[in-house]
C-alpha positions as a Markdown table, in Angstrom:
| # | Residue | x | y | z |
|---|---|---|---|---|
| 1 | Met | -40.9 | 28.4 | 14.4 |
| 2 | Ser | -39.0 | 25.1 | 14.1 |
| 3 | Val | -40.1 | 22.0 | 12.2 |
| 4 | Phe | -40.3 | 20.3 | 15.6 |
| 5 | Ser | -42.7 | 22.8 | 17.2 |
| 6 | Glu | -44.9 | 22.7 | 14.0 |
| 7 | Arg | -45.0 | 18.9 | 14.1 |
| 8 | Leu | -45.8 | 18.9 | 17.8 |
| 9 | Gln | -48.8 | 21.3 | 17.2 |
| 10 | Gln | -49.9 | 19.3 | 14.2 |
| 11 | Leu | -49.8 | 16.0 | 16.1 |
| 12 | Lys | -51.7 | 17.5 | 19.0 |
| 13 | Leu | -54.5 | 18.8 | 16.7 |
| 14 | Glu | -54.7 | 15.5 | 14.7 |
| 15 | Lys | -55.1 | 13.5 | 17.9 |
| 16 | Asn | -57.3 | 16.1 | 19.6 |
| 17 | Phe | -55.1 | 16.0 | 22.7 |
| 18 | Leu | -54.8 | 18.7 | 25.3 |
| 19 | Gln | -51.5 | 20.3 | 26.2 |
| 20 | Lys | -51.9 | 19.5 | 29.9 |
| 21 | Asp | -52.6 | 15.8 | 29.1 |
| 22 | Ile | -49.6 | 15.5 | 26.8 |
| 23 | Ala | -47.3 | 17.2 | 29.4 |
| 24 | Ala | -48.5 | 14.9 | 32.2 |
| 25 | Asn | -48.0 | 11.8 | 30.0 |
| 26 | Ile | -44.4 | 12.8 | 28.9 |
| 27 | Gly | -43.4 | 13.9 | 32.4 |
| 28 | Val | -42.9 | 17.6 | 32.0 |
| 29 | Ser | -44.7 | 20.7 | 33.3 |
| 30 | Leu | -47.4 | 22.3 | 31.2 |
| 31 | Arg | -45.3 | 25.4 | 30.8 |
| 32 | Ala | -42.3 | 23.3 | 29.6 |
| 33 | Tyr | -44.6 | 21.6 | 27.0 |
| 34 | Gln | -45.9 | 25.0 | 25.9 |
| 35 | Tyr | -42.3 | 26.2 | 25.4 |
| 36 | Tyr | -41.7 | 23.3 | 23.1 |
| 37 | Glu | -44.8 | 23.9 | 21.1 |
| 38 | Gln | -44.0 | 27.6 | 20.7 |
| 39 | Gly | -40.4 | 26.9 | 19.7 |
| 40 | Gln | -38.9 | 28.7 | 22.7 |
| 41 | Lys | -37.1 | 25.7 | 24.1 |
| 42 | Glu | -35.9 | 22.3 | 22.9 |
| 43 | Pro | -36.6 | 19.2 | 24.9 |
| 44 | Thr | -33.9 | 16.9 | 26.3 |
| 45 | Met | -33.3 | 13.6 | 24.5 |
| 46 | Ser | -35.3 | 11.7 | 27.1 |
| 47 | Val | -38.3 | 14.0 | 26.7 |
| 48 | Leu | -37.9 | 13.9 | 22.9 |
| 49 | Ile | -38.1 | 10.1 | 23.1 |
| 50 | Ala | -41.1 | 10.3 | 25.4 |
| 51 | Ile | -42.9 | 12.6 | 22.9 |
| 52 | Ala | -42.2 | 10.3 | 20.0 |
| 53 | Asp | -43.4 | 7.3 | 22.1 |
| 54 | Tyr | -46.6 | 9.2 | 23.2 |
| 55 | Phe | -47.5 | 10.1 | 19.6 |
| 56 | Asp | -46.2 | 6.8 | 18.2 |
| 57 | Val | -44.0 | 8.5 | 15.6 |
| 58 | Ser | -40.3 | 8.4 | 14.8 |
| 59 | Leu | -37.7 | 10.8 | 16.2 |
| 60 | Asp | -36.7 | 11.7 | 12.6 |
| 61 | Tyr | -40.3 | 12.7 | 11.9 |
| 62 | Leu | -40.5 | 14.9 | 15.0 |
| 63 | Val | -37.4 | 16.8 | 14.1 |
| 64 | Gly | -38.1 | 17.1 | 10.4 |
| 65 | Arg | -35.5 | 14.7 | 9.0 |
| 66 | Thr | -38.3 | 12.8 | 7.2 |
| 67 | Asp | -41.9 | 13.3 | 6.3 |
| 68 | Asn | -42.8 | 9.7 | 7.2 |
| 69 | Pro | -44.1 | 9.5 | 10.7 |
| 70 | Lys | -43.9 | 5.7 | 10.9 |
| 71 | Arg | -41.4 | 4.1 | 13.2 |
| 72 | Cys | -39.0 | 1.5 | 11.8 |
């Protein structure tokens, strides 16, 4: 499992969000979101940005380049 998929799962649990709601808000199908969470597929850059915006975290945090979730 990738750092990205682990962070995605962690953020979902911390915020108590549902997969279907996240998927709808970032503009992907539920199945696509599930693939991201399971580490089976990687999102496009535009989807990655939408995920970061939705959870209000930095892209570097999402992909494991930093442990600080705050945006600059």
